[in-house]
Biopython code that builds the backbone (N, CA, C, O; Angstrom):
import numpy as np
from Bio.PDB.StructureBuilder import StructureBuilder

atoms = [
    (1, "UNK", "N", (-12.530, 22.124, 7.498)),
    (1, "UNK", "CA", (-12.374, 20.694, 7.483)),
    (1, "UNK", "C", (-10.879, 20.366, 7.450)),
    (1, "UNK", "O", (-10.156, 20.832, 6.569)),
    (2, "UNK", "N", (-10.428, 19.572, 8.404)),
    (2, "UNK", "CA", (-9.013, 19.220, 8.448)),
    (2, "UNK", "C", (-8.798, 17.858, 7.810)),
    (2, "UNK", "O", (-9.660, 16.982, 7.874)),
    (3, "UNK", "N", (-7.653, 17.699, 7.205)),
    (3, "UNK", "CA", (-7.301, 16.423, 6.597)),
    (3, "UNK", "C", (-6.476, 15.617, 7.576)),
    (3, "UNK", "O", (-5.609, 16.152, 8.266)),
    (4, "UNK", "N", (-6.752, 14.334, 7.629)),
    (4, "UNK", "CA", (-6.001, 13.448, 8.498)),
    (4, "UNK", "C", (-4.631, 13.187, 7.886)),
    (4, "UNK", "O", (-4.522, 12.899, 6.694)),
    (5, "UNK", "N", (-3.585, 13.289, 8.705)),
    (5, "UNK", "CA", (-2.238, 13.050, 8.223)),
    (5, "UNK", "C", (-2.061, 11.572, 7.901)),
    (5, "UNK", "O", (-2.539, 10.706, 8.632)),
    (6, "UNK", "N", (-1.365, 11.292, 6.793)),
    (6, "UNK", "CA", (-1.092, 9.903, 6.426)),
    (6, "UNK", "C", (-0.271, 9.231, 7.501)),
    (6, "UNK", "O", (0.573, 9.858, 8.141)),
    (7, "UNK", "N", (-0.526, 7.947, 7.695)),
    (7, "UNK", "CA", (0.151, 7.206, 8.749)),
    (7, "UNK", "C", (1.215, 6.261, 8.206)),
    (7, "UNK", "O", (1.679, 5.378, 8.926)),
    (8, "UNK", "N", (1.606, 6.433, 6.947)),
    (8, "UNK", "CA", (2.625, 5.576, 6.362)),
    (8, "UNK", "C", (3.852, 5.522, 7.243)),
    (8, "UNK", "O", (4.388, 6.562, 7.626)),
    (9, "UNK", "N", (4.307, 4.321, 7.572)),
    (9, "UNK", "CA", (5.542, 4.207, 8.325)),
    (9, "UNK", "C", (6.730, 3.975, 7.399)),
    (9, "UNK", "O", (7.880, 4.109, 7.818)),
    (10, "UNK", "N", (6.462, 3.630, 6.153)),
    (10, "UNK", "CA", (7.512, 3.547, 5.143)),
    (10, "UNK", "C", (7.524, 4.899, 4.422)),
    (10, "UNK", "O", (6.502, 5.310, 3.871)),
    (11, "UNK", "N", (8.676, 5.601, 4.419)),
    (11, "UNK", "CA", (8.711, 6.938, 3.804)),
    (11, "UNK", "C", (8.306, 6.931, 2.335)),
    (11, "UNK", "O", (8.556, 5.967, 1.611)),
    (12, "UNK", "N", (7.673, 8.028, 1.907)),
    (12, "UNK", "CA", (7.187, 8.139, 0.527)),
    (12, "UNK", "C", (8.288, 7.942, -0.496)),
    (12, "UNK", "O", (8.048, 7.336, -1.540)),
    (13, "UNK", "N", (9.504, 8.440, -0.225)),
    (13, "UNK", "CA", (10.574, 8.300, -1.215)),
    (13, "UNK", "C", (10.963, 6.833, -1.416)),
    (13, "UNK", "O", (11.419, 6.471, -2.501)),
    (14, "UNK", "N", (10.795, 5.985, -0.404)),
    (14, "UNK", "CA", (11.065, 4.552, -0.553)),
    (14, "UNK", "C", (9.898, 3.878, -1.262)),
    (14, "UNK", "O", (10.106, 3.063, -2.161)),
    (15, "UNK", "N", (8.680, 4.210, -0.867)),
    (15, "UNK", "CA", (7.495, 3.618, -1.489)),
    (15, "UNK", "C", (7.463, 3.931, -2.981)),
    (15, "UNK", "O", (7.144, 3.056, -3.787)),
    (16, "UNK", "N", (7.787, 5.154, -3.357)),
    (16, "UNK", "CA", (7.754, 5.545, -4.764)),
    (16, "UNK", "C", (8.790, 4.808, -5.610)),
    (16, "UNK", "O", (8.642, 4.727, -6.829)),
    (17, "UNK", "N", (9.837, 4.270, -4.980)),
    (17, "UNK", "CA", (10.892, 3.562, -5.710)),
    (17, "UNK", "C", (10.717, 2.050, -5.704)),
    (17, "UNK", "O", (11.542, 1.336, -6.273)),
    (18, "UNK", "N", (9.658, 1.548, -5.072)),
    (18, "UNK", "CA", (9.433, 0.107, -5.039)),
    (18, "UNK", "C", (9.190, -0.423, -6.439)),
    (18, "UNK", "O", (8.484, 0.209, -7.224)),
    (19, "UNK", "N", (9.763, -1.572, -6.765)),
    (19, "UNK", "CA", (9.474, -2.158, -8.080)),
    (19, "UNK", "C", (8.076, -2.776, -8.086)),
    (19, "UNK", "O", (7.581, -3.217, -7.049)),
    (20, "UNK", "N", (7.457, -2.804, -9.238)),
    (20, "UNK", "CA", (6.148, -3.449, -9.361)),
    (20, "UNK", "C", (6.280, -4.899, -8.911)),
    (20, "UNK", "O", (7.236, -5.583, -9.274)),
    (21, "UNK", "N", (5.323, -5.362, -8.124)),
    (21, "UNK", "CA", (5.341, -6.725, -7.629)),
    (21, "UNK", "C", (5.917, -6.869, -6.227)),
    (21, "UNK", "O", (5.891, -7.964, -5.666)),
    (22, "UNK", "N", (6.436, -5.788, -5.649)),
    (22, "UNK", "CA", (6.976, -5.848, -4.283)),
    (22, "UNK", "C", (5.832, -6.099, -3.303)),
    (22, "UNK", "O", (4.764, -5.497, -3.416)),
    (23, "UNK", "N", (6.064, -6.992, -2.343)),
    (23, "UNK", "CA", (5.033, -7.327, -1.351)),
    (23, "UNK", "C", (5.239, -6.471, -0.111)),
    (23, "UNK", "O", (6.363, -6.312, 0.367)),
    (24, "UNK", "N", (4.143, -5.922, 0.407)),
    (24, "UNK", "CA", (4.189, -5.048, 1.578)),
    (24, "UNK", "C", (3.092, -5.425, 2.569)),
    (24, "UNK", "O", (2.065, -5.990, 2.194)),
    (25, "UNK", "N", (3.324, -5.104, 3.831)),
    (25, "UNK", "CA", (2.285, -5.228, 4.849)),
    (25, "UNK", "C", (1.479, -3.944, 4.788)),
    (25, "UNK", "O", (2.039, -2.849, 4.833)),
    (26, "UNK", "N", (0.171, -4.077, 4.688)),
    (26, "UNK", "CA", (-0.722, -2.935, 4.482)),
    (26, "UNK", "C", (-1.762, -2.906, 5.598)),
    (26, "UNK", "O", (-2.429, -3.906, 5.863)),
    (27, "UNK", "N", (-1.892, -1.749, 6.247)),
    (27, "UNK", "CA", (-2.910, -1.588, 7.295)),
    (27, "UNK", "C", (-4.092, -0.840, 6.708)),
    (27, "UNK", "O", (-3.990, 0.327, 6.328)),
    (28, "UNK", "N", (-5.222, -1.543, 6.643)),
    (28, "UNK", "CA", (-6.438, -0.926, 6.123)),
    (28, "UNK", "C", (-7.004, 0.039, 7.165)),
    (28, "UNK", "O", (-6.660, -0.048, 8.344)),
    (29, "UNK", "N", (-7.855, 0.944, 6.739)),
    (29, "UNK", "CA", (-8.418, 1.949, 7.650)),
    (29, "UNK", "C", (-9.211, 1.341, 8.790)),
    (29, "UNK", "O", (-9.374, 1.982, 9.829)),
    (30, "UNK", "N", (-9.717, 0.106, 8.627)),
    (30, "UNK", "CA", (-10.459, -0.535, 9.709)),
    (30, "UNK", "C", (-9.525, -1.212, 10.714)),
    (30, "UNK", "O", (-9.995, -1.826, 11.672)),
    (31, "UNK", "N", (-8.199, -1.106, 10.508)),
    (31, "UNK", "CA", (-7.222, -1.669, 11.425)),
    (31, "UNK", "C", (-6.725, -3.047, 11.047)),
    (31, "UNK", "O", (-5.807, -3.566, 11.682)),
    (32, "UNK", "N", (-7.313, -3.651, 10.027)),
    (32, "UNK", "CA", (-6.912, -4.985, 9.586)),
    (32, "UNK", "C", (-5.596, -4.896, 8.811)),
    (32, "UNK", "O", (-5.388, -3.978, 8.018)),
    (33, "UNK", "N", (-4.716, -5.864, 9.056)),
    (33, "UNK", "CA", (-3.442, -5.947, 8.339)),
    (33, "UNK", "C", (-3.531, -7.034, 7.275)),
    (33, "UNK", "O", (-4.010, -8.136, 7.544)),
    (34, "UNK", "N", (-3.070, -6.722, 6.071)),
    (34, "UNK", "CA", (-3.056, -7.688, 4.972)),
    (34, "UNK", "C", (-1.730, -7.545, 4.223)),
    (34, "UNK", "O", (-1.044, -6.529, 4.340)),
    (35, "UNK", "N", (-1.384, -8.570, 3.460)),
    (35, "UNK", "CA", (-0.222, -8.482, 2.570)),
    (35, "UNK", "C", (-0.747, -8.032, 1.214)),
    (35, "UNK", "O", (-1.678, -8.622, 0.666)),
    (36, "UNK", "N", (-0.138, -6.988, 0.687)),
    (36, "UNK", "CA", (-0.558, -6.430, -0.598)),
    (36, "UNK", "C", (0.637, -6.382, -1.538)),
    (36, "UNK", "O", (1.787, -6.456, -1.104)),
    (37, "UNK", "N", (0.355, -6.259, -2.822)),
    (37, "UNK", "CA", (1.394, -6.208, -3.850)),
    (37, "UNK", "C", (1.386, -4.821, -4.490)),
    (37, "UNK", "O", (0.351, -4.341, -4.954)),
    (38, "UNK", "N", (2.555, -4.190, -4.504)),
    (38, "UNK", "CA", (2.728, -2.863, -5.087)),
    (38, "UNK", "C", (2.597, -2.960, -6.598)),
    (38, "UNK", "O", (3.279, -3.766, -7.231)),
    (39, "UNK", "N", (1.722, -2.143, -7.181)),
    (39, "UNK", "CA", (1.466, -2.215, -8.623)),
    (39, "UNK", "C", (2.265, -1.188, -9.421)),
    (39, "UNK", "O", (2.403, -1.324, -10.636)),
    (40, "UNK", "N", (2.788, -0.171, -8.757)),
    (40, "UNK", "CA", (3.512, 0.910, -9.416)),
    (40, "UNK", "C", (2.635, 1.619, -10.454)),
    (40, "UNK", "O", (3.108, 2.039, -11.510)),
    (41, "UNK", "N", (1.331, 1.741, -10.119)),
    (41, "UNK", "CA", (0.360, 2.463, -10.941)),
    (41, "UNK", "C", (-0.441, 3.372, -10.022)),
    (41, "UNK", "O", (-0.419, 3.209, -8.802)),
    (42, "UNK", "N", (-1.148, 4.327, -10.609)),
    (42, "UNK", "CA", (-1.976, 5.241, -9.831)),
    (42, "UNK", "C", (-3.427, 5.160, -10.279)),
    (42, "UNK", "O", (-3.724, 4.902, -11.445)),
    (43, "UNK", "N", (-4.319, 5.386, -9.328)),
    (43, "UNK", "CA", (-5.740, 5.455, -9.627)),
    (43, "UNK", "C", (-5.977, 6.645, -10.548)),
    (43, "UNK", "O", (-5.488, 7.740, -10.271)),
    (44, "UNK", "N", (-6.701, 6.458, -11.615)),
    (44, "UNK", "CA", (-6.895, 7.528, -12.597)),
    (44, "UNK", "C", (-7.760, 8.656, -12.074)),
    (44, "UNK", "O", (-7.633, 9.790, -12.537)),
    (45, "UNK", "N", (-8.641, 8.378, -11.117)),
    (45, "UNK", "CA", (-9.562, 9.396, -10.618)),
    (45, "UNK", "C", (-8.995, 10.152, -9.423)),
    (45, "UNK", "O", (-9.009, 11.383, -9.399)),
    (46, "UNK", "N", (-8.503, 9.424, -8.445)),
    (46, "UNK", "CA", (-8.017, 10.044, -7.204)),
    (46, "UNK", "C", (-6.527, 10.358, -7.292)),
    (46, "UNK", "O", (-6.074, 11.349, -6.720)),
    (47, "UNK", "N", (-5.760, 9.531, -7.997)),
    (47, "UNK", "CA", (-4.335, 9.762, -8.155)),
    (47, "UNK", "C", (-3.471, 9.054, -7.121)),
    (47, "UNK", "O", (-2.252, 9.228, -7.113)),
    (48, "UNK", "N", (-4.089, 8.250, -6.241)),
    (48, "UNK", "CA", (-3.295, 7.573, -5.215)),
    (48, "UNK", "C", (-2.639, 6.318, -5.796)),
    (48, "UNK", "O", (-3.203, 5.672, -6.679)),
    (49, "UNK", "N", (-1.446, 5.973, -5.297)),
    (49, "UNK", "CA", (-0.777, 4.752, -5.747)),
    (49, "UNK", "C", (-1.629, 3.528, -5.406)),
    (49, "UNK", "O", (-2.324, 3.512, -4.390)),
    (50, "UNK", "N", (-1.570, 2.502, -6.264)),
    (50, "UNK", "CA", (-2.409, 1.319, -6.098)),
    (50, "UNK", "C", (-1.620, 0.085, -5.676)),
    (50, "UNK", "O", (-0.463, -0.100, -6.051)),
    (51, "UNK", "N", (-2.279, -0.745, -4.890)),
    (51, "UNK", "CA", (-1.790, -2.051, -4.500)),
    (51, "UNK", "C", (-2.943, -3.024, -4.691)),
    (51, "UNK", "O", (-4.103, -2.614, -4.733)),
    (52, "UNK", "N", (-2.629, -4.309, -4.808)),
    (52, "UNK", "CA", (-3.711, -5.292, -4.835)),
    (52, "UNK", "C", (-3.443, -6.337, -3.764)),
    (52, "UNK", "O", (-2.299, -6.572, -3.375)),
    (53, "UNK", "N", (-4.499, -6.949, -3.303)),
    (53, "UNK", "CA", (-4.408, -7.960, -2.262)),
    (53, "UNK", "C", (-3.606, -9.141, -2.787)),
    (53, "UNK", "O", (-3.859, -9.632, -3.887)),
    (54, "UNK", "N", (-2.640, -9.595, -1.995)),
    (54, "UNK", "CA", (-1.787, -10.705, -2.397)),
    (54, "UNK", "C", (-2.644, -11.940, -2.663)),
    (54, "UNK", "O", (-3.395, -12.379, -1.792)),
    (55, "UNK", "N", (-2.534, -12.487, -3.844)),
    (55, "UNK", "CA", (-3.309, -13.666, -4.224)),
    (55, "UNK", "C", (-4.668, -13.344, -4.823)),
    (55, "UNK", "O", (-5.343, -14.240, -5.329)),
    (56, "UNK", "N", (-5.081, -12.092, -4.777)),
    (56, "UNK", "CA", (-6.376, -11.674, -5.342)),
    (56, "UNK", "C", (-6.163, -10.382, -6.141)),
    (56, "UNK", "O", (-6.428, -9.292, -5.633)),
    (57, "UNK", "N", (-5.689, -10.497, -7.379)),
    (57, "UNK", "CA", (-5.338, -9.306, -8.155)),
    (57, "UNK", "C", (-6.508, -8.396, -8.518)),
    (57, "UNK", "O", (-6.289, -7.313, -9.059)),
    (58, "UNK", "N", (-7.740, -8.805, -8.236)),
    (58, "UNK", "CA", (-8.891, -7.949, -8.551)),
    (58, "UNK", "C", (-9.365, -7.134, -7.361)),
    (58, "UNK", "O", (-10.345, -6.398, -7.480)),
    (59, "UNK", "N", (-8.698, -7.242, -6.212)),
    (59, "UNK", "CA", (-9.041, -6.448, -5.031)),
    (59, "UNK", "C", (-7.959, -5.398, -4.824)),
    (59, "UNK", "O", (-6.837, -5.721, -4.433)),
    (60, "UNK", "N", (-8.303, -4.131, -5.091)),
    (60, "UNK", "CA", (-7.342, -3.048, -5.069)),
    (60, "UNK", "C", (-7.455, -2.202, -3.799)),
    (60, "UNK", "O", (-8.515, -2.100, -3.184)),
    (61, "UNK", "N", (-6.317, -1.596, -3.432)),
    (61, "UNK", "CA", (-6.261, -0.632, -2.335)),
    (61, "UNK", "C", (-5.554, 0.610, -2.842)),
    (61, "UNK", "O", (-4.594, 0.514, -3.606)),
    (62, "UNK", "N", (-6.020, 1.772, -2.422)),
    (62, "UNK", "CA", (-5.351, 3.023, -2.726)),
    (62, "UNK", "C", (-4.521, 3.458, -1.537)),
    (62, "UNK", "O", (-5.041, 3.587, -0.429)),
    (63, "UNK", "N", (-3.238, 3.686, -1.754)),
    (63, "UNK", "CA", (-2.334, 4.118, -0.686)),
    (63, "UNK", "C", (-2.747, 5.493, -0.185)),
    (63, "UNK", "O", (-2.856, 6.438, -0.966)),
    (64, "UNK", "N", (-2.975, 5.603, 1.107)),
    (64, "UNK", "CA", (-3.406, 6.858, 1.703)),
    (64, "UNK", "C", (-4.910, 7.055, 1.650)),
    (64, "UNK", "O", (-5.448, 7.899, 2.366)),
    (65, "UNK", "N", (-5.592, 6.294, 0.819)),
    (65, "UNK", "CA", (-7.038, 6.394, 0.672)),
    (65, "UNK", "C", (-7.732, 5.249, 1.407)),
    (65, "UNK", "O", (-8.664, 5.472, 2.179)),
    (66, "UNK", "N", (-7.273, 4.032, 1.163)),
    (66, "UNK", "CA", (-7.832, 2.849, 1.824)),
    (66, "UNK", "C", (-6.994, 2.394, 3.012)),
    (66, "UNK", "O", (-7.453, 1.577, 3.810)),
    (67, "UNK", "N", (-5.792, 2.901, 3.141)),
    (67, "UNK", "CA", (-4.898, 2.513, 4.221)),
    (67, "UNK", "C", (-3.475, 2.904, 3.886)),
    (67, "UNK", "O", (-3.238, 3.717, 2.992)),
    (68, "UNK", "N", (-2.524, 2.321, 4.610)),
    (68, "UNK", "CA", (-1.130, 2.707, 4.431)),
    (68, "UNK", "C", (-0.184, 1.527, 4.544)),
    (68, "UNK", "O", (-0.499, 0.514, 5.168)),
    (69, "UNK", "N", (0.982, 1.675, 3.930)),
    (69, "UNK", "CA", (2.031, 0.663, 4.001)),
    (69, "UNK", "C", (2.696, 0.757, 5.358)),
    (69, "UNK", "O", (3.090, 1.835, 5.803)),
    (70, "UNK", "N", (2.815, -0.398, 6.014)),
    (70, "UNK", "CA", (3.456, -0.449, 7.331)),
    (70, "UNK", "C", (4.903, -0.875, 7.201)),
    (70, "UNK", "O", (5.787, -0.300, 7.837)),
    (71, "UNK", "N", (5.149, -1.887, 6.373)),
    (71, "UNK", "CA", (6.519, -2.376, 6.195)),
    (71, "UNK", "C", (6.592, -3.208, 4.910)),
    (71, "UNK", "O", (5.576, -3.566, 4.314)),
    (72, "UNK", "N", (7.804, -3.492, 4.518)),
    (72, "UNK", "CA", (8.031, -4.392, 3.405)),
    (72, "UNK", "C", (7.986, -5.822, 3.932)),
    (72, "UNK", "O", (8.388, -6.075, 5.068)),
    (73, "UNK", "N", (7.504, -6.750, 3.125)),
    (73, "UNK", "CA", (7.458, -8.162, 3.525)),
    (73, "UNK", "C", (8.835, -8.763, 3.331)),
    (73, "UNK", "O", (9.444, -8.623, 2.271)),
    (74, "UNK", "N", (9.318, -9.436, 4.366)),
    (74, "UNK", "CA", (10.606, -10.115, 4.292)),
    (74, "UNK", "C", (10.413, -11.402, 3.503)),
    (74, "UNK", "O", (9.688, -12.293, 3.946)),
    (75, "UNK", "N", (11.044, -11.513, 2.355)),
    (75, "UNK", "CA", (10.852, -12.665, 1.466)),
    (75, "UNK", "C", (11.345, -13.980, 2.083)),
    (75, "UNK", "O", (10.890, -15.050, 1.679)),
    (76, "UNK", "N", (12.273, -13.922, 3.060)),
    (76, "UNK", "CA", (12.760, -15.136, 3.690)),
    (76, "UNK", "C", (11.839, -15.609, 4.791)),
    (76, "UNK", "O", (12.018, -16.709, 5.313)),
    (77, "UNK", "N", (10.845, -14.793, 5.160)),
    (77, "UNK", "CA", (9.903, -15.171, 6.198)),
    (77, "UNK", "C", (10.464, -15.047, 7.600)),
    (77, "UNK", "O", (9.928, -15.637, 8.538)),
    (78, "UNK", "N", (11.545, -14.281, 7.756)),
    (78, "UNK", "CA", (12.164, -14.104, 9.071)),
    (78, "UNK", "C", (11.537, -12.936, 9.784)),
    (78, "UNK", "O", (11.921, -12.621, 10.910)),
]
sb = StructureBuilder()
sb.init_structure("model")
sb.init_model(0)
sb.init_chain("A")
sb.init_seg("    ")
for serial, (resi, resn, name, xyz) in enumerate(atoms, 1):
    if name == "N":
        sb.init_residue(resn, " ", resi, " ")
    sb.init_atom(name, np.array(xyz, "f"), 0.0, 1.0, " ", f" {name:<3s}", serial, name[0])
structure = sb.get_structure()
């Protein structure tokens, strides 16, 4: 059984240094893009870094498990 390579376009060393609350563009495995908030926490069972859907703090995503970070959100909206 082969493992699918992560598709993160933001390097892991940058993602790991993001402050809690940083907003990122997140591509879910179904291809949908959403804005998510970096939580700077890990899932206790799987160990993947966690994000939550922007505006809905009870909807979580696991980085590499539910999808991947595509880019950081530009706060100026440019």
